[in-house]
DSSP file (Angstrom, degrees, kcal/mol; ACC not computed):
  #  RESIDUE AA STRUCTURE BP1 BP2  ACC     N-H-->O    O-->H-N    N-H-->O    O-->H-N    TCO  KAPPA ALPHA  PHI   PSI    X-CA   Y-CA   Z-CA
    1    1 A M              0   0    0      0, 0.0     2,-0.3     0, 0.0     0, 0.0   0.000 360.0 360.0 360.0 137.5   91.2  -20.8   29.4
    2    2 A K        -     0   0    0      1,-0.0     2,-0.2     0, 0.0     0, 0.0  -0.632 360.0-130.1 -83.6 133.3   89.8  -17.5   28.2
    3    3 A K        -     0   0    0     -2,-0.3     2,-0.1     1,-0.1    -1,-0.0  -0.575  19.7-120.3 -82.6 144.4   87.0  -17.7   25.5
    4    4 A K    >   -     0   0    0     -2,-0.2     3,-1.1     1,-0.1     4,-0.4  -0.481  24.9-114.5 -77.4 155.4   87.2  -15.6   22.4
    5    5 A A  T 3  S+     0   0    0      1,-0.3     3,-0.4     2,-0.1    -1,-0.1   0.847 114.9  41.4 -61.4 -36.2   84.4  -13.1   21.8
    6    6 A N  T >> S+     0   0    0      1,-0.2     3,-1.2     2,-0.1     4,-1.0   0.401  86.4  96.7 -94.6   4.5   83.1  -14.8   18.7
    7    7 A E  H <> S+     0   0    0     -3,-1.1     4,-2.1     1,-0.3     3,-0.5   0.845  75.1  63.1 -63.0 -33.9   83.5  -18.4   20.0
    8    8 A Q  H 34 S+     0   0    0     -4,-0.4    -1,-0.3    -3,-0.4    -2,-0.1   0.762 105.8  46.6 -62.6 -23.6   79.8  -18.5   21.0
    9    9 A F  H <4 S+     0   0    0     -3,-1.2    -1,-0.2     1,-0.1    -2,-0.2   0.704 113.9  45.9 -90.5 -21.7   78.9  -18.2   17.3
   10   10 A T  H  < S+     0   0    0     -4,-1.0     2,-0.4    -3,-0.5    -2,-0.2   0.744 104.7  64.5 -94.4 -24.7   81.3  -20.8   16.0
   11   11 A L     <  +     0   0    0     -4,-2.1     2,-0.3     2,-0.0    -1,-0.0  -0.818  61.4 164.7-100.6 137.9   80.7  -23.5   18.5
   12   12 A F        -     0   0    0     -2,-0.4     2,-0.6    -3,-0.0     3,-0.1  -0.985  41.2-106.7-146.9 160.0   77.3  -25.3   18.7
   13   13 A D     >  -     0   0    0     -2,-0.3     4,-2.4     1,-0.2     5,-0.2  -0.775  24.0-147.4 -87.6 121.4   75.8  -28.4   20.2
   14   14 A R  H  > S+     0   0    0     -2,-0.6     4,-2.4     1,-0.2     5,-0.2   0.884  97.7  50.9 -57.5 -42.7   75.1  -30.9   17.5
   15   15 A R  H  > S+     0   0    0      1,-0.2     4,-2.5     2,-0.2    -1,-0.2   0.908 110.2  49.0 -64.6 -41.8   72.0  -32.3   19.3
   16   16 A K  H  > S+     0   0    0      1,-0.2     4,-2.8     2,-0.2    -1,-0.2   0.896 110.8  51.6 -63.8 -39.0   70.6  -28.8   19.9
   17   17 A F  H  X S+     0   0    0     -4,-2.4     4,-3.0     2,-0.2    -2,-0.2   0.932 110.4  47.2 -63.7 -44.8   71.1  -28.0   16.2
   18   18 A I  H  X S+     0   0    0     -4,-2.4     4,-2.8     2,-0.2     5,-0.2   0.906 113.4  48.6 -64.1 -41.5   69.3  -31.2   15.1
   19   19 A K  H  X S+     0   0    0     -4,-2.5     4,-2.9     2,-0.2     5,-0.2   0.931 113.0  48.2 -62.0 -44.8   66.4  -30.5   17.5
   20   20 A F  H  X S+     0   0    0     -4,-2.8     4,-2.8     2,-0.2    -2,-0.2   0.938 113.6  46.5 -60.3 -47.3   66.2  -26.9   16.2
   21   21 A F  H  X S+     0   0    0     -4,-3.0     4,-2.3     2,-0.2    -2,-0.2   0.917 114.7  47.0 -62.8 -44.5   66.3  -28.1   12.6
   22   22 A G  H  X S+     0   0    0     -4,-2.8     4,-2.3     2,-0.2    -2,-0.2   0.916 113.8  47.4 -63.5 -44.2   63.6  -30.7   13.2
   23   23 A L  H  X S+     0   0    0     -4,-2.9     4,-2.7    -5,-0.2     5,-0.2   0.912 111.6  50.7 -64.4 -42.7   61.4  -28.4   15.1
   24   24 A S  H  X S+     0   0    0     -4,-2.8     4,-2.7    -5,-0.2    -2,-0.2   0.912 111.0  49.1 -60.5 -43.0   61.8  -25.7   12.4
   25   25 A S  H  X S+     0   0    0     -4,-2.3     4,-2.7     2,-0.2     5,-0.2   0.910 111.8  48.6 -63.5 -42.0   60.8  -28.2    9.7
   26   26 A A  H  X S+     0   0    0     -4,-2.3     4,-2.3     2,-0.2     5,-0.3   0.922 113.3  46.8 -64.6 -44.1   57.8  -29.4   11.7
   27   27 A I  H  X S+     0   0    0     -4,-2.7     4,-2.5     2,-0.2    -2,-0.2   0.927 113.8  48.6 -63.6 -44.2   56.6  -25.8   12.3
   28   28 A F  H  X S+     0   0    0     -4,-2.7     4,-1.4    -5,-0.2    -2,-0.2   0.936 112.8  46.4 -62.2 -46.6   57.1  -24.9    8.6
   29   29 A S  H  X S+     0   0    0     -4,-2.7     4,-0.9     1,-0.2    -1,-0.2   0.878 117.7  42.4 -68.2 -35.7   55.3  -28.0    7.3
   30   30 A S  H  X S+     0   0    0     -4,-2.3     4,-2.4    -5,-0.2    -1,-0.2   0.808 107.3  63.5 -77.2 -27.7   52.4  -27.5    9.7
   31   31 A G  H  X S+     0   0    0     -4,-2.5     4,-3.0    -5,-0.3    -2,-0.2   0.832  95.6  58.6 -63.0 -32.3   52.5  -23.8    9.0
   32   32 A V  H  X S+     0   0    0     -4,-1.4     4,-2.3     2,-0.2    -1,-0.2   0.929 109.0  44.3 -62.0 -44.1   51.6  -24.4    5.4
   33   33 A D  H  X S+     0   0    0     -4,-0.9     4,-2.7     2,-0.2    -2,-0.2   0.896 112.7  52.1 -65.9 -39.2   48.4  -26.1    6.6
   34   34 A L  H  X S+     0   0    0     -4,-2.4     4,-2.8     1,-0.2    -2,-0.2   0.916 110.5  47.9 -62.8 -42.0   47.8  -23.4    9.1
   35   35 A L  H  X S+     0   0    0     -4,-3.0     4,-2.7     2,-0.2    -2,-0.2   0.909 112.1  49.3 -65.1 -41.5   48.1  -20.7    6.3
   36   36 A S  H  X S+     0   0    0     -4,-2.3     4,-2.3     2,-0.2    -2,-0.2   0.925 113.2  47.1 -62.4 -43.8   45.8  -22.7    4.0
   37   37 A S  H  X S+     0   0    0     -4,-2.7     4,-2.4     2,-0.2    -2,-0.2   0.916 112.9  48.6 -63.6 -43.8   43.3  -23.0    6.8
   38   38 A A  H  X S+     0   0    0     -4,-2.8     4,-2.6     1,-0.2    -2,-0.2   0.890 110.0  53.0 -63.7 -38.8   43.6  -19.3    7.7
   39   39 A G  H  X S+     0   0    0     -4,-2.7     4,-2.3     2,-0.2    -2,-0.2   0.909 109.9  47.3 -62.9 -42.2   43.2  -18.4    4.0
   40   40 A L  H  X S+     0   0    0     -4,-2.3     4,-2.4     2,-0.2    -2,-0.2   0.901 111.9  50.3 -66.0 -40.4   40.0  -20.4    3.7
   41   41 A Q  H  X S+     0   0    0     -4,-2.4     4,-2.4     2,-0.2    -2,-0.2   0.913 111.1  48.8 -63.5 -41.7   38.6  -18.9    6.9
   42   42 A A  H  X S+     0   0    0     -4,-2.6     4,-2.6     2,-0.2    -2,-0.2   0.911 110.4  51.3 -63.3 -41.9   39.4  -15.4    5.6
   43   43 A Q  H  X S+     0   0    0     -4,-2.3     4,-2.6     1,-0.2    -2,-0.2   0.906 110.3  49.0 -61.9 -41.8   37.7  -16.2    2.3
   44   44 A E  H  X S+     0   0    0     -4,-2.4     4,-2.2     2,-0.2    -1,-0.2   0.905 111.2  49.8 -64.6 -41.2   34.6  -17.4    4.1
   45   45 A R  H  X S+     0   0    0     -4,-2.4     4,-2.3     2,-0.2    -2,-0.2   0.922 112.8  46.3 -63.8 -43.7   34.5  -14.3    6.3
   46   46 A V  H  X S+     0   0    0     -4,-2.6     4,-2.6     2,-0.2    -2,-0.2   0.924 111.2  51.8 -65.1 -43.4   34.8  -12.0    3.2
   47   47 A A  H  X S+     0   0    0     -4,-2.6     4,-2.0     1,-0.2    -1,-0.2   0.895 110.4  49.6 -60.0 -39.9   32.2  -14.0    1.3
   48   48 A D  H  X S+     0   0    0     -4,-2.2     4,-1.1     2,-0.2    -1,-0.2   0.904 110.6  50.0 -64.5 -41.2   29.8  -13.6    4.4
   49   49 A M  H  < S+     0   0    0     -4,-2.3     3,-0.4     1,-0.2     4,-0.3   0.910 109.5  51.2 -63.1 -41.6   30.5   -9.8    4.4
   50   50 A V  H >< S+     0   0    0     -4,-2.6     3,-1.4     1,-0.2    -1,-0.2   0.888 105.3  56.1 -63.6 -39.3   29.8   -9.5    0.7
   51   51 A K  H 3< S+     0   0    0     -4,-2.0    -1,-0.2     1,-0.3    -2,-0.2   0.816 106.0  52.6 -61.1 -29.9   26.5  -11.4    1.2
   52   52 A N  T 3< S+     0   0    0     -4,-1.1    -1,-0.3    -3,-0.4    -2,-0.2   0.451  84.7 110.8 -88.5  -0.7   25.5   -8.7    3.8
   53   53 A L  S <  S-     0   0    0     -3,-1.4    -3,-0.0    -4,-0.3     0, 0.0  -0.378  71.7-132.7 -69.5 152.8   26.2   -5.7    1.5
   54   54 A S  S    S+     0   0    0     -2,-0.1     2,-0.3     2,-0.0    -1,-0.1   0.457  91.4  45.1 -83.5  -0.1   23.2   -3.7    0.3
   55   55 A W  S    S-     0   0    0     -5,-0.2    -2,-0.1    37,-0.0    37,-0.1  -0.951  85.9-114.5-139.7 157.8   24.7   -3.9   -3.3
   56   56 A K        -     0   0    0     -2,-0.3    35,-0.5    35,-0.2     3,-0.1  -0.834  35.0-121.0 -96.6 124.1   26.2   -6.6   -5.5
   57   57 A P        -     0   0    0      0, 0.0     2,-0.2     0, 0.0    34,-0.1  -0.234  34.4 -98.7 -60.0 152.0   29.9   -6.1   -6.3
   58   58 A V        -     0   0    0     30,-0.1     2,-0.5     1,-0.1    30,-0.0  -0.485  36.2-112.9 -71.0 138.5   30.8   -5.9  -10.0
   59   59 A D        -     0   0    0     -2,-0.2     2,-0.2    -3,-0.1    -1,-0.1  -0.631  40.4-163.2 -72.1 124.2   32.1   -9.1  -11.6
   60   60 A L        -     0   0    0     -2,-0.5     4,-0.1     2,-0.3    -1,-0.0  -0.580  30.1-115.1-105.9 170.2   35.7   -8.5  -12.5
   61   61 A A  S    S+     0   0    0     -2,-0.2    -2,-0.0     2,-0.1    -1,-0.0   0.300  95.6  67.1 -88.4   9.6   38.1  -10.4  -14.8
   62   62 A I  S    S-     0   0    0      0, 0.0    -2,-0.3     0, 0.0     2,-0.1  -0.957  93.8 -97.7-129.0 148.8   40.3  -11.5  -11.9
   63   63 A P        -     0   0    0      0, 0.0     2,-0.3     0, 0.0    -2,-0.1  -0.403  40.5-168.3 -63.8 137.1   39.7  -13.8   -9.0
   64   64 A M    >   -     0   0    0     -2,-0.1     3,-1.8    -4,-0.1     5,-0.4  -0.944  32.0-125.0-124.7 148.7   38.7  -12.0   -5.8
   65   65 A I  G >  S+     0   0    0     -2,-0.3     3,-1.0     1,-0.3   -18,-0.2   0.810 111.1  62.6 -61.1 -27.2   38.5  -13.5   -2.3
   66   66 A S  G 3  S+     0   0    0      1,-0.2    -1,-0.3   -20,-0.1   -16,-0.0   0.606  83.1  76.8 -75.1 -11.1   34.9  -12.2   -2.3
   67   67 A D  G <  S-     0   0    0     -3,-1.8    -1,-0.2     2,-0.1    -2,-0.2   0.709  90.6-141.4 -74.7 -16.0   33.8  -14.4   -5.2
   68   68 A G    <   +     0   0    0     -3,-1.0     2,-0.3    -4,-0.3    -3,-0.1   0.684  50.9 139.7  70.1  18.1   33.7  -17.4   -2.8
   69   69 A L        -     0   0    0     -5,-0.4    -1,-0.2     1,-0.0    -2,-0.1  -0.716  51.9-125.4 -98.6 145.6   35.2  -19.8   -5.5
   70   70 A T     >  -     0   0    0     -2,-0.3     4,-2.6    -3,-0.1     5,-0.2  -0.376  37.9-100.0 -73.7 164.4   37.7  -22.5   -5.0
   71   71 A P  H  > S+     0   0    0      0, 0.0     4,-2.0     0, 0.0     5,-0.1   0.892 126.0  49.7 -54.7 -41.0   40.9  -22.4   -7.1
   72   72 A D  H  > S+     0   0    0      1,-0.2     4,-1.7     2,-0.2     5,-0.1   0.908 111.5  48.2 -65.2 -40.7   39.4  -25.1   -9.5
   73   73 A Q  H  > S+     0   0    0      1,-0.2     4,-3.1     2,-0.2     5,-0.2   0.873 109.0  54.6 -66.2 -36.3   36.1  -23.1   -9.7
   74   74 A Q  H  X S+     0   0    0     -4,-2.6     4,-3.1     2,-0.2    -2,-0.2   0.908 104.4  54.0 -62.9 -41.8   38.1  -19.9  -10.5
   75   75 A I  H  < S+     0   0    0     -4,-2.0     4,-0.4     1,-0.2    -1,-0.2   0.926 115.1  40.0 -58.6 -44.8   39.9  -21.6  -13.4
   76   76 A E  H >< S+     0   0    0     -4,-1.7     3,-0.8     2,-0.2     4,-0.3   0.937 118.5  46.0 -69.6 -46.4   36.6  -22.6  -14.9
   77   77 A F  H >< S+     0   0    0     -4,-3.1     3,-0.5     1,-0.2    -2,-0.2   0.885 118.5  40.5 -65.8 -40.4   34.7  -19.4  -14.1
   78   78 A Y  T 3< S+     0   0    0     -4,-3.1    -1,-0.2    -5,-0.2    -2,-0.2   0.339  85.7  94.9 -94.5   7.4   37.5  -17.0  -15.3
   79   79 A S  T <  S+     0   0    0     -3,-0.8     2,-0.4    -4,-0.4    -1,-0.2   0.774  96.4  29.9 -69.3 -23.5   38.6  -19.0  -18.4
   80   80 A E    <   +     0   0    0     -3,-0.5     2,-0.3    -4,-0.3    -1,-0.2  -0.998  69.5 170.6-134.1 140.2   36.2  -16.8  -20.4
   81   81 A H        -     0   0    0     -2,-0.4     2,-0.7    -3,-0.1   -20,-0.1  -0.960  28.1-135.8-150.6 129.9   35.3  -13.2  -19.8
   82   82 A E        -     0   0    0     -2,-0.3     2,-0.4     2,-0.0    -2,-0.0  -0.772  25.5-138.5 -86.8 118.4   33.5  -10.6  -21.9
   83   83 A V        -     0   0    0     -2,-0.7     2,-0.6     2,-0.0    -2,-0.0  -0.623  13.0-159.1 -79.2 130.0   35.3   -7.3  -21.8
   84   84 A Q        -     0   0    0     -2,-0.4     2,-2.1     2,-0.1     4,-0.1  -0.955  12.0-144.3-111.8 119.0   33.0   -4.3  -21.5
   85   85 A D        +     0   0    0     -2,-0.6     2,-0.3     2,-0.1    -2,-0.0  -0.523  69.5  81.1 -83.2  75.8   34.5   -1.0  -22.6
   86   86 A D  S    S-     0   0    0     -2,-2.1     2,-0.7     2,-0.0    -2,-0.1  -0.967  92.9 -81.4-163.9 166.7   32.8    1.1  -20.0
   87   87 A L        -     0   0    0     -2,-0.3     2,-0.5     8,-0.0    -2,-0.1  -0.764  49.5-146.9 -79.6 116.8   33.0    2.1  -16.4
   88   88 A L        +     0   0    0     -2,-0.7   -30,-0.1    -4,-0.1    -1,-0.0  -0.774  23.0 174.0 -94.2 124.9   31.4   -0.8  -14.5
   89   89 A L        -     0   0    0     -2,-0.5     3,-0.1     4,-0.1     6,-0.0  -0.894  38.0 -92.5-124.3 154.7   29.5    0.1  -11.4
   90   90 A P    >   -     0   0    0      0, 0.0     3,-2.3     0, 0.0   -32,-0.1  -0.292  61.7 -79.1 -61.1 153.5   27.4   -2.0   -9.1
   91   91 A E  T 3  S+     0   0    0    -35,-0.5   -35,-0.2     1,-0.3     3,-0.1  -0.284 120.8  24.9 -55.4 134.2   23.7   -2.0   -9.9
   92   92 A G  T 3  S+     0   0    0      1,-0.4    -1,-0.3    -3,-0.1     2,-0.2   0.218  97.3 111.1  93.2 -14.1   22.0    1.1   -8.6
   93   93 A F    <   -     0   0    0     -3,-2.3    -1,-0.4    -4,-0.0     2,-0.3  -0.650  45.6-172.3 -90.5 150.7   25.2    3.2   -8.7
   94   94 A T        -     0   0    0     -2,-0.2     2,-0.3    -3,-0.1    -3,-0.0  -0.871   7.7-156.5-134.0 168.5   25.6    6.1  -11.2
   95   95 A Y        -     0   0    0     -2,-0.3     2,-0.4    -8,-0.1    -6,-0.0  -0.980   4.1-153.8-143.6 158.0   28.3    8.4  -12.3
   96   96 A N        -     0   0    0     -2,-0.3     2,-0.5     0, 0.0    -2,-0.0  -0.997  24.8-122.6-129.5 136.5   28.6   11.8  -14.0
   97   97 A V        +     0   0    0     -2,-0.4     3,-0.1     1,-0.2    -2,-0.0  -0.688  30.2 177.2 -76.7 122.5   31.6   13.0  -16.1
   98   98 A I        +     0   0    0     -2,-0.5     2,-0.3     1,-0.3    -1,-0.2   0.621  66.2  15.8-104.1 -15.8   32.8   16.1  -14.4
   99   99 A A        -     0   0    0     11,-0.0    -1,-0.3     4,-0.0     2,-0.3  -0.933  62.6-170.3-157.8 133.9   35.8   16.9  -16.6
  100  100 A S    >   -     0   0    0     -2,-0.3     3,-2.6    -3,-0.1    10,-0.3  -0.870  45.4 -77.1-120.9 157.4   36.9   15.6  -20.0
  101  101 A W  T 3  S+     0   0    0     -2,-0.3    10,-0.2     1,-0.3    11,-0.1  -0.282 119.9  21.4 -52.9 127.6   40.1   16.1  -21.9
  102  102 A G  T 3  S+     0   0    0      8,-2.4    -1,-0.3     1,-0.3     9,-0.1   0.227  84.4 139.9  96.9 -13.3   40.2   19.6  -23.3
  103  103 A D    <   -     0   0    0     -3,-2.6     7,-3.0     8,-0.1    -1,-0.3  -0.379  63.7 -99.4 -61.6 140.3   37.6   21.2  -21.0
  104  104 A P  E     +A  109   0A   0      0, 0.0     2,-0.4     0, 0.0     5,-0.3  -0.393  42.7 177.3 -63.2 134.8   38.6   24.7  -19.9
  105  105 A V  E >   -A  108   0A   0      3,-2.1     3,-2.2    -2,-0.1     2,-0.2  -0.897  63.0 -54.2-137.8 106.2   40.3   24.9  -16.5
  106  106 A G  T 3  S-     0   0    0     -2,-0.4    -1,-0.1     1,-0.3     0, 0.0  -0.433 119.9 -22.0  60.1-129.3   41.4   28.4  -15.6
  107  107 A D  T 3  S+     0   0    0     -2,-0.2    -1,-0.3    -3,-0.1     2,-0.2   0.165 136.4  49.3 -96.3  18.2   43.6   29.6  -18.4
  108  108 A S  E <  S-A  105   0A   0     -3,-2.2    -3,-2.1    -5,-0.0     2,-0.3  -0.480  84.4 -97.7-133.1-157.1   44.4   26.1  -19.5
  109  109 A R  E     -A  104   0A   0     -5,-0.3     2,-0.2    -2,-0.2    -6,-0.1  -0.941  38.1 -93.5-133.0 152.8   42.7   22.8  -20.4
  110  110 A Y        -     0   0    0     -7,-3.0    -8,-2.4    -2,-0.3    -7,-0.1  -0.481  58.4-114.1 -64.4 135.1   41.9   19.6  -18.5
  111  111 A G        -     0   0    0    -10,-0.2     2,-0.4    -2,-0.2     3,-0.2   0.040  15.3-112.4 -78.6 177.4   44.8   17.2  -19.3
  112  112 A Y  S    S+     0   0    0      1,-0.2    -1,-0.1    21,-0.1    32,-0.0  -0.838  85.3   6.4-107.9 140.3   45.2   13.9  -21.1
  113  113 A N  S    S-     0   0    0     -2,-0.4    22,-0.2     1,-0.1    -1,-0.2   0.919  75.0-161.9  60.9  53.3   46.1   10.6  -19.6
  114  114 A N        -     0   0    0     -3,-0.2    19,-0.2     1,-0.1    -1,-0.1  -0.342  11.5-159.3 -66.1 150.8   46.0   11.4  -15.9
  115  115 A D        +     0   0    0     17,-2.0     2,-0.3     1,-0.3    18,-0.2   0.373  69.5  28.9-113.7   3.2   47.7    8.9  -13.6
  116  116 A H  E     -B  132   0B   0     16,-1.0    16,-2.5     2,-0.0     2,-0.4  -0.928  50.2-174.1-161.4 138.1   46.0    9.6  -10.3
  117  117 A V  E     -B  131   0B   0     -2,-0.3     2,-0.4    14,-0.2    14,-0.2  -0.996  16.8-176.2-129.3 127.6   42.6   10.9   -9.1
  118  118 A G  E     -B  130   0B   0     12,-3.2    12,-3.2    -2,-0.4     2,-0.5  -0.939  18.3-150.5-125.9 148.7   42.2   11.5   -5.4
  119  119 A F  E     -B  129   0B   0     -2,-0.4     2,-0.6    10,-0.2    10,-0.2  -0.972  15.5-172.2-118.5 115.8   39.2   12.6   -3.3
  120  120 A V  E     -B  128   0B   0      8,-2.9     8,-2.8    -2,-0.5     2,-0.3  -0.920  14.2-145.5-116.3 109.7   40.1   14.6   -0.2
  121  121 A E  E     +B  127   0B   0     -2,-0.6     6,-0.3     6,-0.2     3,-0.1  -0.539  19.8 176.1 -72.4 134.9   37.3   15.3    2.3
  122  122 A T  E     -     0   0B   0      4,-2.0     2,-0.3     1,-0.4     5,-0.2   0.423  62.3 -37.7-117.0  -3.9   37.6   18.7    3.9
  123  123 A G  E >  S-B  126   0B   0      3,-1.3     3,-1.9     0, 0.0    -1,-0.4  -0.961  94.1 -29.9 166.6-176.8   34.4   18.8    5.9
  124  124 A K  T 3  S-     0   0    0     -2,-0.3     3,-0.1     1,-0.3     0, 0.0  -0.467 130.3  -6.8 -64.4 123.9   30.8   17.8    5.9
  125  125 A D  T 3  S+     0   0    0     -2,-0.3     2,-0.4     1,-0.2    -1,-0.3   0.705 117.9 102.0  63.0  22.8   29.6   18.0    2.2
  126  126 A R  E <   +B  123   0B   0     -3,-1.9    -4,-2.0     2,-0.0    -3,-1.3  -0.998  38.2 142.4-137.9 141.9   32.9   19.5    1.1
  127  127 A A  E     -B  121   0B   0     -2,-0.4     2,-0.4    -6,-0.3    -6,-0.2  -0.984  39.4-118.3-165.0 164.0   35.9   17.9   -0.6
  128  128 A Y  E     -B  120   0B   0     -8,-2.8    -8,-2.9    -2,-0.3     2,-0.6  -0.917  15.9-148.1-108.2 139.7   38.6   18.4   -3.2
  129  129 A L  E     -B  119   0B   0     -2,-0.4     2,-0.5   -10,-0.2   -10,-0.2  -0.955  20.6-162.2-103.4 118.0   39.0   16.3   -6.3
  130  130 A V  E     -B  118   0B   0    -12,-3.2   -12,-3.2    -2,-0.6     2,-0.4  -0.883   8.8-174.1-107.8 127.4   42.7   16.1   -7.1
  131  131 A V  E     -B  117   0B   0     -2,-0.5     2,-0.4   -14,-0.2   -14,-0.2  -0.984   6.7-159.7-124.2 130.5   43.9   15.0  -10.5
  132  132 A N  E     -B  116   0B   0    -16,-2.5   -17,-2.0    -2,-0.4   -16,-1.0  -0.915  11.6-179.4-113.0 133.2   47.6   14.4  -11.3
  133  133 A H        +     0   0    0     -2,-0.4   -21,-0.1   -19,-0.2   -19,-0.1  -0.254  42.5 118.2-124.2  45.0   48.9   14.5  -14.9
  134  134 A E        +     0   0    0    -18,-0.0     2,-0.4     2,-0.0    -1,-0.1   0.666  53.9  93.3 -85.4 -13.5   52.6   13.8  -14.6
  135  135 A N        -     0   0    0    -22,-0.2     2,-0.5    -3,-0.2   -20,-0.0  -0.636  50.0-175.0 -84.7 130.6   52.5   10.6  -16.6
  136  136 A M        -     0   0    0     -2,-0.4     2,-0.9   -21,-0.0     5,-0.1  -0.933  13.6-154.8-122.1 106.4   53.2   10.6  -20.3
  137  137 A D    >   -     0   0    0     -2,-0.5     3,-1.4     1,-0.2     4,-0.1  -0.702   4.9-166.2 -84.5 105.4   52.6    7.2  -21.8
  138  138 A F  G >  S+     0   0    0     -2,-0.9     3,-0.8     1,-0.3     4,-0.3   0.677  84.0  68.6 -70.4 -15.9   54.7    7.1  -24.9
  139  139 A D  G 3  S+     0   0    0      1,-0.2    -1,-0.3     2,-0.1     3,-0.3   0.814 107.7  38.9 -67.2 -28.6   52.9    4.0  -26.1
  140  140 A S  G <> S+     0   0    0     -3,-1.4     4,-2.2     1,-0.2    -1,-0.2   0.220  83.2 106.9-105.5  15.1   49.9    6.2  -26.6
  141  141 A L  H <> S+     0   0    0     -3,-0.8     4,-2.7     1,-0.2     5,-0.2   0.878  78.0  55.4 -59.8 -38.5   51.7    9.2  -28.0
  142  142 A E  H  > S+     0   0    0     -4,-0.3     4,-2.2    -3,-0.3    -1,-0.2   0.918 107.9  48.3 -61.1 -43.4   50.4    8.5  -31.4
  143  143 A T  H  > S+     0   0    0      2,-0.2     4,-2.4     1,-0.2     5,-0.2   0.909 110.7  52.2 -62.2 -41.8   46.8    8.5  -30.1
  144  144 A Y  H  X S+     0   0    0     -4,-2.2     4,-1.9     1,-0.2    -2,-0.2   0.935 110.9  46.3 -58.9 -48.0   47.6   11.8  -28.4
  145  145 A L  H  < S+     0   0    0     -4,-2.7    -1,-0.2     1,-0.2    11,-0.2   0.863 114.6  47.9 -65.4 -36.1   48.9   13.4  -31.5
  146  146 A E  H  < S+     0   0    0     -4,-2.2     4,-0.4    -5,-0.2    -1,-0.2   0.870 119.3  37.1 -72.1 -36.9   45.9   12.1  -33.6
  147  147 A T  H  X S+     0   0    0     -4,-2.4     4,-2.0    -5,-0.2     3,-0.3   0.640  92.8  86.6 -94.3 -14.8   43.2   13.2  -31.2
  148  148 A F  H  X S+     0   0    0     -4,-1.9     4,-3.1     1,-0.2     5,-0.4   0.916  90.1  48.9 -52.4 -50.3   44.8   16.5  -30.0
  149  149 A P  H  > S+     0   0    0      0, 0.0     4,-1.9     0, 0.0    -1,-0.2   0.869 109.9  52.4 -61.3 -35.1   43.3   18.6  -32.9
  150  150 A M  H  4 S+     0   0    0     -4,-0.4    -2,-0.2    -3,-0.3    -3,-0.1   0.886 118.2  36.6 -66.2 -37.5   39.8   17.1  -32.3
  151  151 A V  H  < S+     0   0    0     -4,-2.0    -1,-0.2    -3,-0.2    -3,-0.2   0.911 126.6  34.2 -81.3 -44.8   39.9   18.0  -28.6
  152  152 A M  H  < S-     0   0    0     -4,-3.1    -2,-0.2     2,-0.3    -1,-0.1   0.704  97.4-127.2 -89.4 -21.0   41.7   21.3  -28.7
  153  153 A G  S  < S+     0   0    0     -4,-1.9     2,-0.3    -5,-0.4    -3,-0.1   0.521  82.4  66.4  86.0   4.1   40.4   22.7  -32.0
  154  154 A Y  S    S-     0   0    0     -6,-0.3    -2,-0.3    -5,-0.0    -1,-0.2  -0.973  81.8-107.3-149.9 161.6   43.8   23.4  -33.4
  155  155 A S        -     0   0    0     -2,-0.3     3,-0.1    -3,-0.1   -10,-0.0  -0.556  34.0-105.2 -91.2 154.5   46.9   21.3  -34.5
  156  156 A L        -     0   0    0    -11,-0.2    -1,-0.1    -2,-0.2     2,-0.1  -0.489  46.5 -99.3 -69.3 146.0   50.1   21.0  -32.7
  157  157 A P        -     0   0    0      0, 0.0     2,-0.1     0, 0.0    -1,-0.1  -0.404  41.4-103.7 -65.9 145.2   53.0   23.0  -34.3
  158  158 A D              0   0    0      1,-0.1    -3,-0.0    -2,-0.1     0, 0.0  -0.467 360.0 360.0 -67.3 139.5   55.3   20.9  -36.5
  159  159 A G              0   0    0     -2,-0.1    -1,-0.1    -3,-0.1     0, 0.0   0.465 360.0 360.0-130.2 360.0   58.4   20.3  -34.7
């Protein structure tokens, strides 16, 4: 008797299926432990790397693998956090503002509410700083309208 082309997909051996299902279940259930173990090992490696840094990372308001805390410790540690309205840098690091909203740039002004800043190295001691301003956050439109005259020195035309 001639077999149909799709017969191999419709017929199966019940015993092979049960073995497959049992083996899959065993692998999956042990895989959870393997993933947990791998996660802990990764956390330990990252914590060791952080200890070897020449600077201390900034404490953030979210759990990081580098904090070295267990989930229970994270719940306790992150249950309260003091928000600092500033650019937070590791101890010993500094920053300089190189452009503020309204600063002259060519025949225009540095924009408001940028949504991307990129640093592109072009050679030794040379790079481009790329700033993209395609985002207009309408939730902050009121702030934009209120602060525009202070930054630009003139009011927007009534529209």
